[in-house]
C-alpha positions as CSV (number, residue, x, y, z in Angstrom):
1,M,48.8,-192.9,59.3
2,P,48.2,-194.7,56.0
3,A,45.9,-193.2,53.4
4,R,42.3,-194.6,53.3
5,I,41.1,-195.6,49.8
6,L,37.5,-196.4,48.9
7,V,37.1,-198.9,46.0
8,C,33.6,-198.9,44.7
9,D,32.8,-201.5,42.0
10,D,30.1,-204.1,41.5
11,E,32.6,-206.6,40.2
12,P,34.1,-208.6,43.1
13,H,37.2,-209.6,41.2
14,I,38.0,-205.9,40.7
15,T,37.4,-204.9,44.3
16,C,39.3,-208.0,45.6
17,T,42.3,-207.4,43.3
18,L,42.5,-203.7,44.1
19,A,42.0,-204.1,47.8
20,L,44.7,-206.8,48.0
21,R,47.2,-204.8,46.0
22,L,46.5,-201.5,47.9
23,R,46.6,-203.2,51.4
24,K,49.8,-204.9,50.5
25,A,51.2,-201.4,49.7
26,G,50.2,-200.2,53.2
27,F,46.9,-198.4,52.4
28,E,43.7,-198.8,54.4
29,V,40.9,-200.0,52.0
30,D,37.1,-199.9,52.2
31,V,35.1,-201.7,49.5
32,A,31.6,-200.9,48.3
33,E,29.5,-202.7,45.7
34,N,27.6,-199.7,44.5
35,G,27.4,-195.9,44.8
36,V,24.9,-196.0,47.6
37,V,27.1,-198.1,49.8
38,G,30.1,-196.0,48.7
39,W,28.5,-192.7,49.6
40,D,27.6,-194.1,53.1
41,L,31.2,-195.1,53.6
42,I,32.5,-191.7,52.4
43,E,30.3,-190.0,54.9
44,R,31.2,-192.3,57.8
45,A,35.0,-192.7,57.2
46,A,36.1,-189.9,54.8
47,P,38.6,-191.6,52.5
48,D,41.7,-189.9,51.0
49,L,40.9,-191.1,47.5
50,V,38.0,-192.8,45.8
51,I,38.3,-195.4,43.0
52,S,34.8,-195.8,41.4
53,D,33.5,-197.9,38.5
54,C,31.3,-195.9,36.2
55,Q,28.6,-198.5,35.7
56,M,27.1,-199.9,38.9
57,P,23.6,-200.7,40.2
58,E,21.6,-198.4,42.4
59,M,23.9,-195.4,42.0
60,D,26.4,-195.3,39.2
61,G,29.9,-193.8,39.4
62,L,29.0,-190.6,37.7
63,E,26.2,-189.9,40.1
64,L,28.6,-190.8,43.0
65,C,31.1,-188.3,41.6
66,R,28.5,-185.6,41.3
67,K,27.4,-186.3,44.9
68,I,31.0,-186.0,46.1
69,R,31.6,-182.7,44.3
70,N,28.3,-181.2,45.5
71,D,29.2,-181.7,49.2
72,Y,31.6,-179.1,50.5
73,R,33.3,-181.6,52.8
74,F,34.6,-183.6,49.8
75,V,35.2,-181.2,47.0
76,Q,38.9,-181.8,47.1
77,L,38.6,-185.6,47.3
78,P,40.6,-187.2,44.5
79,I,38.6,-189.5,42.3
80,I,39.7,-192.2,39.8
81,L,36.9,-193.3,37.5
82,L,37.0,-196.9,36.1
83,T,35.2,-197.7,33.0
84,A,34.8,-200.5,30.4
85,K,33.4,-198.0,28.0
86,A,36.0,-195.2,27.9
87,Y,35.5,-194.7,24.2
88,E,31.8,-193.8,24.9
89,L,32.5,-191.3,27.7
90,P,33.4,-187.7,27.1
91,T,36.4,-188.3,29.4
92,K,38.0,-184.8,29.1
93,V,34.6,-183.1,29.8
94,L,34.0,-185.4,32.8
95,Q,37.5,-184.7,34.2
96,R,37.0,-181.0,33.9
97,E,33.3,-180.8,35.1
98,L,33.7,-183.3,38.0
99,D,37.4,-182.7,38.7
100,I,38.1,-186.4,38.2
101,A,41.9,-187.0,38.6
102,A,42.0,-189.9,36.1
103,V,39.7,-192.0,33.9
104,V,41.1,-195.5,33.7
105,S,39.9,-198.1,31.1
106,K,39.2,-201.7,32.1
107,P,41.0,-203.9,32.0
108,F,43.8,-202.1,33.8
109,S,47.1,-203.0,35.2
110,P,47.0,-203.4,39.1
111,R,50.6,-202.2,39.2
112,D,49.8,-199.0,37.1
113,M,46.7,-198.4,39.3
114,L,48.9,-198.7,42.5
115,Q,51.3,-196.2,41.1
116,L,48.5,-193.7,40.2
117,V,47.1,-194.1,43.8
118,Q,50.5,-193.5,45.3
119,V,51.0,-190.3,43.3
120,L,47.5,-189.0,44.1
121,T,47.8,-189.7,47.8
122,G,51.5,-188.6,48.1
123,N,52.6,-192.1,49.1
124,E,55.2,-192.6,46.4
125,S,57.5,-194.2,49.1
126,Y,55.7,-197.5,48.3
127,A,56.5,-197.2,44.6
128,N,58.2,-200.6,44.3
129,N,55.3,-202.7,45.7
């Protein structure tokens, strides 16, 4: 069964690019435009990994990460946090406090993101996609 990935970002070009790349590699992908929709999708169809933008309307990525970590069902869920403002974030502190697997600066390489997702989900067999 393919791993399910949630891509949560308010920028359609980001969600479309990631969803296309991940689906092509064999992953199931859900897309959310903000943290509120993302949380709803997490509760309905628990993903194997979450990729979330930091800045989004309604519920930002940090709030979504806190919500995930405060729910016993999802404490082990790997999270990749995307940000256009990595230099402004205390990334090491966030990674430690919220157990974020990786903080990735925008713009990012879709190929590098795919490789990171493959490692975090244990699906390295698709490494050449």
